[in-house]
N, C-alpha and C positions, 0 to 999 in steps of 0.2 A: 418529463412531467408535463402535464397539460394546464398548469395554473401559472405559467409565466406571464409577465406583464404583456398586455396586448398593445400598449402604447409604446412610443419610443421614449420611455422615461430615461432621464439622464442623471447620473450621480457622478460628480467630479469629472464630467465629460465622458463617462463610460456608458455605452449603450447597455441597458438592463434587459435586453430582449433575448439574451443568449440561452440556448437550451440547457447549457451546463450549470446554470446558476442554482437550480434546485434539483438537479438530476441525482439519481441513485445508480451508481456504477458497481458492477459485480466483478471482483478480482478473480480471474481464472489463473490458477497456478497450473500451467498446461500439463506438466508431467504427472500431476496427481488428479486431474479432472476425470478423464475417460480415455481408455486405451482402445483403439480400433483395430490394432494389428496383432495383438496377442503377445507382445514382447514384455508386457508388464510396465510400460511407460506410456503415460498419456500423450496425446498427439493432437494436431490441428483437426484431423478428421473427427476425432472424438469430441472436440469442442463444437464442431459443426453439428454433430449428432445431438449434442446437449442444448442447442439453441432453443428449441421449443420449450424445454423445461425452464430455461431462464426467462423466456417470454411469458410463460404462465406465471412465474414468480412475480413478474411485474417490473423488472429493472429496466433502466433506460439505455444501458450500455454495458460493455465488458472491457476490462483491461487485461491484456494477455501478458503473462510473464515472458521473459526472453526465450525465443525459440530459434535464435540465430546459430550458425555453425559455431561450435564451442567444444573444447575438451572437457567441459562440465566440472571443472575444479570447484566452482561455486554455482553449479546448476544454471549455467547460462549467463550469469553476470560477469563471466570472463569471455568476451566476445572475440571470435577470430575473424568474422566477416559480418559486417553490419547490414549487408544488402542481400541476404540469402536466408534459406531455411535449413537447419540441421536435418539430415536425413532421418534421424530418429523421430522427428516431429512431422515429417512430410516434405513438401517441396513448395515452390512458389505457385504452382498451379492449384494445389490444395489450399494455400493461403487465399488465393483469389476467389476460390469457391466459398470459403468461409466468409469473406467480406461480402460477397454477393448474397449469400443466404441471410446474413445479418441485416443487410440493407432491405431485403424483402420483408423481414419481420419488424423493421423499424428499430433495430438495436444498433447503437453506435459501437465502433470498434476503436479502442485505444491500444497503442503498442508501448512496450517498456523500452526506452532508449537509455543507454549506459554511456554517458559522455565523459565521466571522470577517469575511467581506466578501460583497458582492453585485456585481451588474453596475451600471455607470453608467446602464444603461437600465432598471433596476428602477423601478417607478412611484414608490416612496417617495423615491428619489434625484432623480428628475425633479422631484418636488414640492418637494424641498429646494432645488434650484437656483432654482426660480421664487419660493419663499416669502420669501427674503431673510434677512439677518443677524438673529439673535436669535429666529427662529421656532421653533415646536415641530417643524416638519418637519426643520429642520437639526439639531435636538438629537438626532435618531436616528443621526446620523453625527458625525464629528469635524471640525467646521468651526471655524476660528480666524482671527483677524486676523493679518496678516503683521507682520514686524518691519522695522525700518529706515525710511528715508524713504518715505513714501507706502505703507507696508506691502508693499514690494517683495521682502522676504526671507521665506523660509519661517518658520513659527512655531517650529520647532526644527531641529536638524541631523541628524535621522534619515534613514537611507538605506533604500530599498526592497529587498526580498529579490531582486527580479529586475533590479536595477540602477537607478541614478539616485536622485534625492531621493524621499522618501516623501510629499511634499506637492505638490499641483497647485493653482495659482491659477485661479479662475473669473472670468468676466466677468458682472457683475450684469445684471439685466433692463434697466437703463437704459443699458447699454453701458459703464459705468465698471469699472475694475479692482476686483475684489472680494476676498472671503475665500479662504482656502486650505482644502482638505480632505485628510484623511489616507488614504493607501493603502499598506499595507505590501507590496504586490505590484506592481500596475500601476495607472496612472490610471483604467483601465477597471474597476477593482475597489475601490470605496470601502469602507473598514472601517466596520462597524457600531459604534455606541456602546452597549456592553452595560451601561453605568451608567444608561441610560434604560430604565425598566421596560417600555416598549412592545416592546423587542427580545426579551427573554426570553419575553414573552407571545406574540409572533408565532411564535417557534420552537416553543413548546409546541403551537401550532395546527398547525405544519408536521409535527411528529412524529406527532401524532394522525391527521392526514390519511393518512399512509402506513401507520401501524400499523393503521388501520381497513381498509386495502386488503390487509392480510395479510402485510406484510413481517416478517422475522424479526429485524431489527435494523438498525444503522447503523454505517458507518465515518465517523468525524468528522474532517473536514479541519481542520488547524491547531488541534488540540485544546488546545494550551498557549497559544494566543493569546486572542482575544476581548477581555479587559480590558487596557487600557493604564494606565500610571501616571496618576493623576488630574490631575497638574499638567503632564503632557506636557513634562518638562524636557529640556534638552540631554543627549545621551549623552556620557559620558567617552571613548567609542571610536566616533565617528560612522561609521567605515568598516566596522564589524563585519558588517553585512549585505552588504557588497560583496565580501568576501573569498571566502566559500564559501556555497553554498545552505544548508549546515547550521549556519552561525553565526547566532545569533539575538540580538536586542537585548533585554537583560533588562528594559528599561523598557516593552517592548511584548509581552513573552512571559512566561509563568509567573508572572503576578500572583496573589496568594493568592485573590482573589475568584472565580477561574475554577472552583475546586473546588466552589463552591456550585451552579454550573450543572450539573456532572456529578451531584451528589447529587440535584438535581431530576429530571434526565433519567432517572436510575436509578429513581427512584420512579415515573415515568410508565411505564417498561418493566415494572416489577413490578406495577403496576396492571393492565396487560393480561395479564400472566402469571397473575395471580390469577383472571382471568375464564375462561380456557380451558386453563390448564396448560402453554401453550407458552412457554418461556423466551425472551425477546428479548435480543439482544446489543448492547452498545455497545463498539466498539473504536476507540481514538483514535490519530490521528497526533500523537505527542507528541515535540517536539524540546526536550529539556532536557539539561543538562550531565553528568548522571551517572545510573547505575542507581538510586541512592538517591532522587533527585528523581523519576525515572520511577515508582518504586514508590508515590509519594503519589497518583498518578492512578488506581491500581487497588486502593485500599483498599476494604473490603467494601461501602461504601455509595456508591462512585463508579463509574468505568468498570469493566466486566468485564475488559477487556484493553486494552493499548496496544502498538503495534508496538515491538519492541526492535530499533532500527536499528544498535546497536553491532556486532552480528554481521555485518550487511550491510557495515558500514564497516571491518571488520577486515581487515588485510593477510593474504595467504596464508601463514600462519605458525602452527605448532602452539601455541607459547606464547601468541601473541596471541588465538587462538581460545579457549584454555583460560581465559585471564584474563576475557574478556567473558562466557563461559558461566558461570563461577564467580560473577561479580558479579551476574549476572541471577538465578541460582538462589538466592543469598543474600538479595538485596534485594527482588526482585519476587515470587518464589515465597513468600517469607516473609510476604507480606501475606495469603496465602490465595488469591490469584489464581494463574494459571499464566502462564508466559512465552509471549509471542507472537513466534515466530521468523519472520524474513523474510530472503531473500537477493536478491530482485529486486522491482522495482515500476516503475510508469510514470514515475518521476522519476530512475531510476538506470541507469547503464551495465550491460548484462547481464553475468552472471557469466562466460560463455564468453569474452567480450572482456576483462572486468575482471581475471580471473585469469591471462590469457595475454598474448600479443602483441596489440597493437591492430590486428589484421588483420581483413579482412571475413569470412573463412571461419572456421568453427568447427572447427579441426583442432589436433591436438597437445596441448600442455600445457594451454591454456585449457579445452578441452573435458574433458580428464581431471579437472582440478581442479574444474570445475563439477559433474561427475557425483559426485565424492567429497563435495563440499560439500552436495549435495542429500541424499545418504544420511545424512550427519552430521546435517543439520537434521531429517530425518524420524525419526532415532533419539533426538532430545533430548526431555526431558519437556515437555509443554505443547502448544500449538497451533502451526500453521504456515500461512503464506500463500504461495501459488504465483501468480506473475504469468504471464498468458497467453503462450504461446510458450516459456516456461521448460522445459516438458515436451517440447518439440521440440528443445532444444539450440540455439535461435536465437542467433546472435551479434548484437551491436550493428551497425547499419548506419552506418558511420562516414564514408561518402563521398557523402552526399546533397548535391546542388548547392545553393548558397546560395539560388537562386531558388525552391526548393520548401520551404524551411524555414518552419515556422509558429510555432515556440516564441517567446513574447514575450521570453524571456531574450536570444535572439539579436538581436531587433530593438531591444531597449533598450540592449544593451551592444556590439553589433557583433562579439562574440566567439563562437566555436563551442565554447569550453572547457566550458561547463556545459549545453549544449542537450540537450533530451530527445526530440527527434524520432527519434533513431536506435533507441530501444527501443519506439517506437510504430508502426513500419511495419506495415501490415496483415498478418495471418497468412496463410501459404500452406497451402491445403487439398488441392489436387490439380493434376495436370498438369505440364507441363514449361516453361511460360512464364507471365509475368504476364497476368492477375491471379491465377493459381494457384487458381482456384475461390473466391476471396474474394468476388467480385462476380458476380452473374448478372443476366440481363435484357438490357440494351442490349449489343449485340455489341461495341461499341468502348469500353465503360466502363473507366475507369482508376481504380485505388485512389487515395484522397486523398493518400497519400504513395507514391512509386514503390517497387516491390519490386525488389531486385537479381536478376539472373539466377541467382545461386547459391542462391536460395531453393528452387530445384528439388530440392536435396539434402535439404530439410527439410520437404517437404509432409507433411501428416498421413497421407494414404493410404500413403505410403512408410514412415513411422514405424511405423504399426500393423502393417505386414507384416514388419518387421525386428525379430526378438525381441531384438536387441542394441542397439536404438535408445534414445535418451533417454526416449522415451515409455514403453517397457516398463520401464525403470529406475524411473520415477516410479510407474507402475501397480503394479509388483511391490512397491515400497517401501510404497505405501499399503495394499496388501492385507496385507502383513506387520504394519503398524501395527494393523490391525483384528484380525488373527488371533492375534497374540502378546500374552499378558497382561502381559509385561514392558514393553511399549512404551506410548506414549501418556502419560497423566498419571502422575506419580510423581516419583522422585528418581533421581539418578545417583551413582555412586561412582567417583572417578578411580583409575586403575591406573598404577603405574610403568611406563614404556615407554622404548624407545630414543629418542635425540634425533630429532626430526622426526616422531614418531608420537604421535597423540592417542588415548588409549584409556580407556574407562570401562565400568562394568557397569551394566546396566539390570535391575532386578528380580532374579530368581533365575537367575543363570548365563548371561545374554545379554550378550556383550561387543561393543561397537562399537569397531573399530580403524580409524583413518584415517591413511594414510601421506601426509605432507605433502611428501615428496620427498627426504629425506636418509637414510632408513633403508632396509635391505634390503626389497625388495618382499615383502609377505605371500604366503604360499602356503596354499591356492590363491589365485590372483589373479582378481578379477572386478570389472568396473565395474557389474555387476548385483547387486542384493541377494542374498546367498548365505549360507545357513546350513550349517555343517559341524559334525560332531561330532569330538571327540578333543582331543588336546593342542594347546597354543598353537603357531602357526607359529614355527619357529626364527628367532631374530634379531630378533623383533619385541617380544614381551612375555615377562616371566618368569612362570612358573606355568602353570596349565592351567585349562580351563573346559569347559563342556558345549556351548556354541553360539557361533557367530561371525557377526557382521554386518561384513563387511570392505569398506572403500572405499579404493581406490588412486588417489591423485592424481598419479601420476608418468607415466602413459602411457595411450594409448587402449586400450579393451577389445579 
């Protein structure tokens, strides 16, 4: 953004000059963005080809999902080598070309790093399996003897986030039943033991490898994890991880030692910043029970940012939105950081579907609410993350057949209730039929997940040509964030409003008013960012102002 503070303003000792404080980052799910080779899977060359599109949209940076060598049991979040590129996505030379192209366009590049667990095919885990009980190799992970007769029961009663027990028993080299190892997600993703000094040292090497290649920072997967309770005791609520993906076991998450990791990583980033003046960013995926706990991760010497998922999880209700926004502004912004807002990502049902009927087409109420929520997010103080396809108004694909589903949650639970394939269907770029320009090369190439026929309504070329599309809403909103000094970083002041309307002032005289559906529709009405001068629209707010940013969540534009 271009409206960062120009002075060296300090809050709690933290420099408020960072580019990241009010940046808008676009999440690229690499395998679903754009395929350059014709194999039906997106790749780094496809991301490079799409950079001009993202620059035109107006984002400040991109976050790349994992592209490291991996058996792809969880689409790259099971990493076999943290310092290379899986051939399906390209190679290190292609990565370097991508970073250079982004640098020329002024687009930051963030990588997704996965420090809580690795792949069962990682060389260190293979070594641990062969080394035997009590070995130094096994000490890098959480291996333990089982309970009960012959050690046939897991070491404790923890459940995995993706379903089933959090422990898997191995067969030892001599063929006998052996120890158990911990995996808070799937058996193919063994958890690292961060109490072993080899692990933090290894990730120090990983960070420096990519920082030396020019990246601007990291998105950190499972940032509240890493450390487990040292005694690995039974949980008082063993089903906690089985209820929802957002429920976390407090014995395996949010342990106090994890903050030492982020202090060290912050020091590494600042070391590189001191060399060349380019500030590197750490943004964490932090799953904790409250905004107050969340705030501990973004203290001045820890992570720069952490995703604030409470807004993503809030129901479509003015009071609910106001509550979570107020808590974030009080607890998180109070640390000297800025809140990192998000409405969509690769793990969640898309807003168009989440806010409306669970129908495959983006029409009616869900689309109107998604547009209004986008404008609300872009008007809030702090940073924002946009998930690919969000700017096209893509709905969740809810009718994928069972035989194409790849999400390990589905295969471990047999349930479609929490699966994530529907938001990961490859993007539609052009044309009237699949593959909609997503994949080129082989004439009969098929995207790795099937695209529905109705994606023809959302192709990028059509969105760019229609000034009333979701794409133009996002592009105009991003331009206004850059142009208006009242937006971006700062504070907000709530205004009294009619029931069902959320309204606040940004800076000097800019009001954001969002109709959640129970108040008279603001006049003039637009689903596109709109600034008007004059008095307050009747029936919405009391008083008057000089400028309006109006979002109507009650009907299509």
